[in-house]
N, C-alpha and C positions, 0 to 999 in steps of 0.2 A: 341040409346041404351045408357043406363045409364053408365057414367064412373066415376071412383074414382081417386082422386089424393092424394097419400100418400107421404108426405114429411118426410124424416128421417134425423136426425142430428147425429146419432150414428149407429154403426153396429146393424143391425136388428137380433133379436134372434128368433129362430124357436121352435114351440111346437104344440101339439094338432093336428088339422086337417091338418095343413100344412105339417106335417110329419117330421120324422128325430129327431136327438137329438140336444140339445143346443150346438151352436158352440161359441168358443172363437176366437178372432183374432189370426191368425197364426197356429191354429189347422189344422191338415190334415184331409182329407176325411177318411183315414183309422182309425184315432183316433175317428171318429164319427161312425165307423162301416159301412161306405158306400164304396161299390166297383163299380167303374164306369164300364160300359159296354166296351167290347173290340172293337177297330176299325178294319175295314177291311184293313187299311193302316198301314204300318210300320212307326215308328218314324223317322223323318228326311227325309221322302220321300214326294215329291209333286206330284208324279204320283201314281194312277190315279187322274184325276181332281176332281172327286166326287165319292161317294160310296153309297148314299142313294138309288139310282136306277142304273140299267145298262144303257149304252148309247153307241151304236155302230155307225160305219159309219159317223164320225164327218164331217159336213160341216160347214165351218167357214166364218164369215163376220166381217170386221172391220167397225165401225161406231163411229165417234166422239171420237177416242182414246180408244175405248172399243172393245174387241173381243166377238162376239156372236158365240156359238157353238150349232148347231142343230144336233139331233142324233136320230137314230133308237132306239125305246123303247123296247129293248129286255125283254121279259116276260118269267119267268121260267115256263116250262111246266112239268106236271107230268103224269105218266101212271096210270093204274087202281089201282096198289098197293100203290100209293103215292110216288113212287120213281121219282127222277128227270130224265127227258129224254132229248134227243138231241133237241136242238132248231130247230123247224121247220119254224119259222118266220111267221106262219099263223095267230098268235094271235096279231100281231103288228098293232095297229090302231092309235097310238099316236106318237108324235114327242117330244123329250125332248129338252129343251133350257136352257142353262147356259151362264153366261157372266162374264167378268172380265176385269179390267184395270191394274192389277198388275200380272196376270197369275198365282197366288197362291190362293188368296181368290176368290172363284167363287160364284156368286149369282145364285141360282137355281130358275128359273122362272116357274118351274112345267111343267106338261104335256100339250101339245097342242092336243086336241081331233080332229083328222083329219078325219079318215075313219070310216065306219060302220054306223049303224042307228042313233047313237047319235053324230056322227061326223060333222065337218064343211062341208066336202064333203061326203055326205051320199052315193053317188054313188060309192065311192071307197071301195075296200075290204081291202087294207093295206096301210101303209105309211112307205115305206123304204127309207133309204139313202137320206136324205134331203140335200139341199143346199140353200143358200139365197144370195140375192143382194139388194141394194138400189139405187134409181135413183131419181134425182130432176125432178119433172113433174108439170108444171103449177105453179112453185114457191114453191112447197111443196115437202118434201121428202116422197117417197112411198117405201114400202118394199115388196119383192117377196119371197115366200117360195116354192121352187119346191120339189116334191117328187115323188117316183115311186109307182104305184099301183101293187105291186108284181113285176113280170118280164114282164108285158104286157102294159106298157104305162107310161107317165109322166104327172103329174098334177101340178097345181100352186095355191097358196093362196096369198092373198094381205092383206096389213095392213098399218096403218099410223104410226106404231111403230115397232121396232124390236122385241118386245115381245107380239105383238097383242093388242086388239083382231084381229083375222084373219078372212078373208071373202073369199067366193068362188065366185068370180066375173065371172069366166069363165063358171062354171057349168058343165064342162066335161073335159076329158084329152086334154092336149095340143099336146102331141105326141102320136100317135097310129100306128098300123101296116098299116093303110091306108095312113099315111104320106109318101110322095115320098121318095124312097131309104131307106125305113125302114122295108119293108115287110120280108127281109131276115136277119134282126138282131135278133139273137136267144134270147138274153135277152135285152129287151127294158126298161132299167133301169139305175141306177147310174148317175143321172144328176150332172153336174157341170156348174156353171153359172159365167160369168164375165161381168161387165160393163166397157168398154174401156174408155180411156180419152176423146173420142169424144162423149160419152153418148150412144153409140151403145152397145147393149147387145148381148152375144153369149152364146149358150147352148151346151155342149158336153154331150154325152151319149152313151150308148150301151154296148155290151159285149157278150160272148159266143164263143165256139170254134166249128165250123162245122167240121164234120168228115173228117180227112185227111188234115186239114188246120191249124195244130198247129202252124206252123211258120208264117202264114199270114192269121189270121182269118177273116179279112176284116169286122169286126162287130162294129167298132168305128165310130161315127158320130159327126159332129159339124154343127150348124146352126146359122145364124144370126137371132136374135129376132126382132120383130116389135118394133116400138116406144113405144107401150104400154106395152112391156114385156110379153104380153099375146097372142101374135100371132107370126107367123114366116115370116120373110122377105127373101123369097127364100127357096130353097130345101136344106135339110141336105146333106153334102158332106162327103165322106168316108176319115177317117184318116188311112193310112196303118201302124198301129202300130204292130211291130213284136212281136209275141208270146203273143198277147193280151188275157186277161182273162175277166177283168171287171174294175170298179172303175175309172172313168174319173176325171181329174182335169184340169182346164184351168186358167192360170195366165199370167200377163205381168210382166216380170222381166228383169231388165237391158236392156230395149229396144227390147227384143225378146218376142214372144208369146211362152209360155211353156205349153205343153200338157203332162200330167202325167197320169199313168195307172198301173194296176197290171198285171204282167205277169202270164201265165197259168202254169200248173203243168206238162207240157210236153216239157221242154226246154233242155233236155239232148243233148249234142253234138252240140249246136248252136255255131256260129262263132262270136257272139256279146259279150260273156262272161257274159250274164245276167243269173240270177238264177230264180228258180220257185217261185211263190207266192211273188214276190218282186215288189217294185214300181219302174217304169222306167220313163225316161223323153225324150221328143223330143222338138225341137225348130223350129220356123218359123218366117219369116219376116211379115207375114200377119196372122190375126186370123184364117182364113179358110185354111191356109196352102199354099204351101206344108210343111209338117213337116219332119224333119230329126232326126233319132235316135241319141241320145247323150250318153246315159249310164244309169247305175243303180243308184238309189237315196236312196233306203231304202230296205235292205233285209227283208225276211219275219220275223215278230216279234219273231217267235220261236227261231231264232239264238241268240237273246239277252235274252229271258225270258223262253225258254224251251217249251212253249205251242204254237204249230203251228196252223194256221188256215187261214181264208180268211184275206186278207190284204186290208184295206181301209183307205184313207188318204185325207188331205186337207192342202193347204199352205196358210198362211196369213202373212201380215206384220204389225208391230206396232212400232211406234217410230224409223223407219229406219232399224229395224231388221226383219229377216224372221223366221217364226216358222212353224214346221211341226207337224200336228196333225194326230193321228192314233188311233187304238184301240188295246186292249190287254186283257188278261183274268185274272188279279191278284185278283179281287174281287170274281170271281168264285172259284179260288183256295183257297183264305182265307176262304170261306164259306164251303169248303170241298165237292163241287159239281163239276160235269163236264157236259158239254153240249153245249159248244160254246156260252156262255153268256159273253158279252164283255163290256169293260169300256174304256173311252177316256183318252188319254195321250198326252203329248206335249214334243217335244225336239227341239233344235235349228237347223235351216237350214242355212248353210254357203253359201254365194254368193261371188264369186270372182269379182275382178274388171272388168274382161272380160265377166261376166255373167254366167260363169260356175257354176253349183250347185255342192256342196260337198256332199259326202256320209253322211247320217244322222245316228247318233248313238243312239239306243234306250236305255234309262236309266230309272230307277225307281226314281231317284233324280228329274228329270225334270228340270224346269227353276227356277232360283232364283227369289224371289219376286222383281219386278221392282222398287217399291217405297212403302214407309210405307202407311198404311191405315189411313185416317184422320176420327176420330170419332166425330168431332164437329157437323156434320149433321147426322140425324138418319140413321143408317145402317140397312137394312133389315135383319131380323133374319135368312133368308135363304142364307146369305152371309157367307161362311165358307171355311176353308182349310181342315178341317177333322171333323168327327162326329162318333157317335155310338148310335144306338137305336132311332134315330129321323126319321120323315117322313115329306116331304115337300108337302103341299097341296096348293090349290089356292081358295081364297074366292070368293064371288059373284061379286066383283068388279074387278076380274082378278088379284089380288095381292097375291103374295106367302106368306105363313107363315109356321112356324115349329111346328109340333105336337110332343110333347115329350113323354117319357115313364119313368119308374122308373130307376134311375141311368143312364139315357142318357145324352149326352153332345155334345156341339159343340165347335170347336176351330177356333179362328179368328187369322190369322197370322200377325205379324209385325204391331201392332197398335201403332200409335205415340201418346203418352200421354203427351209429352212436359215436362214441368217442374213439372207436377204433381199437386196435391192439388185440383182436380176437383170433380165432382159429376157424377155418373152413373145413367142414367134413362132408365128403361126398360118398354116396353108395352107388356102385356101378360094377359091371363085370365086362371083360373084353376077352374073347376067346384067344386072340393072338396078341394081346396087349394094346394099349392105346395111351396117348398123351392128351391130357386135358389142359389147355392154356386158359387162364382166368384173367380177364381184363375189366377195367372200370371205364364206364362212360361211353367209349367208342371202340370199334373194332381195330382201329389204327392207332390206338394209344399203347403205351408201353405194357408189357406182360407184368401182371402183379404177382401171379403164382402159377407154378407149373406142377402138374400132378401126373405121376406115372401109375397106370393101372397095370398090374402084372397080368400076364396071360393066365386065364383060368376062370374060376368061379367068383361069385359075388365078393366084393372087397369093399372094405370101409377105409377111406384114406383121409387123414387130417394134416393140413398144413397151416402155417402161420399166414394171416391175411392183414396186410397193413393198409386197410381202407377205413376211412371215417366219413361221418355224415351221410346224406341221402344221395345214393349214386345208382346209375344203372350198372348191372353186372352181366358180363358175357362169359359163357362157357364155349370154348372152341375145341373140336375133336380132331385128332390126327387121323382117325380111322373108325371102323366099326366098334361099337360098344352098346351095352344096354345101361342106361342111366336111370336110376330109380329115385334119388332124392338128395337133398343137400340141406345144410344148416350152418349157422355161424354162432360160436359161443365164446365165452371168455377163456383164455388160455388155461390149460391145466397147471396147477401149482405143485 
């Protein structure tokens, strides 16, 4: 594909097909008559993690100092009149993946097409509640993405990268009702995977409340995986989790194995002081148990945010700290719809010296950015802390990019510009031309740079950028464009 290199030595001015009025340095978007689209997030809040799509049931994996979050791809459903209806989960055939090393700027890697006739595992009908793990095999790192085919079994995909491309090596479900000790598991779903320090993998799963067994449902299972992570090494064993509902988690924390789960909705009068729809935890000295109930970890998210619903979580560590991932419904609320469409959030999990886990407090502020973003290497355009009006797609090479619309924007948090005096380079294309306004700190601050994307194919444009220190960076678009990446470098001599 033909590419252009446009080198600018002054602020670029916009007119004609590129759209918008001419800008002077320091002018505001309002003075140009530009009204940026409204974000689904509130200013100063780092939760939810992203808003361009929904994402429920977060399963998390740390790899090389980066957290990867895999999620159920909630799809808005409509009735015959066009009104939003309750999420039936029947249309979910993809898994969403985002990642971050600072826990505020998240790179959207796009949808993973898992189930259905166009999916990687065409035999599957749905792809719910994913979890992931990695393991060194024959000197190479291999990645495993487990998911549930509705409530009736668990499958697994493999890859040589945490973001794919993914393969269906097994070609069928890993866990079915024919698996020993699984025939009486009402909901054969919600997998959680752990690779122990000795390289052995373990898979926890299950859920459902048999009639009359609210206090002891007996539907949680855990099994050792084979060396290939695609087979079972033994039969699944039962975890006697009190008041279990769904949502398994398995971690090794402070020398103990920690099993976490969501309690059911019939917990009144229990002697354990646990509440309904809340995340509970148990510990054991061995990964297969026996597990002892320890206490409640996270109340139903409705206690913090007002919207109750199913509660699904994961735990991961990064840089010696533990983090708790869960879902909530703030984007649904901001959109003015209702139907249990969920978005991922994160808050800190405190672990005491004796290994006791502290109660997690749900917040909309979330986690403070762990470190500044270094812009000297190209940053994928799908890396952002906030946005409005954009869509993230994946090209034929499996790389994500941002598709913009009129007055759409993205925000990148805490970019380290150093002493300043650099140049900003962006890669993008705009069929009919587009203007990109660059601002620091706030959408209503003065314009720092203005970039014209000429009509046509992919273009690389470089402009001076007089920003120094650690600043938030905004890209605002006058119209449709495909935005691939950007970087900041010292000016050419």
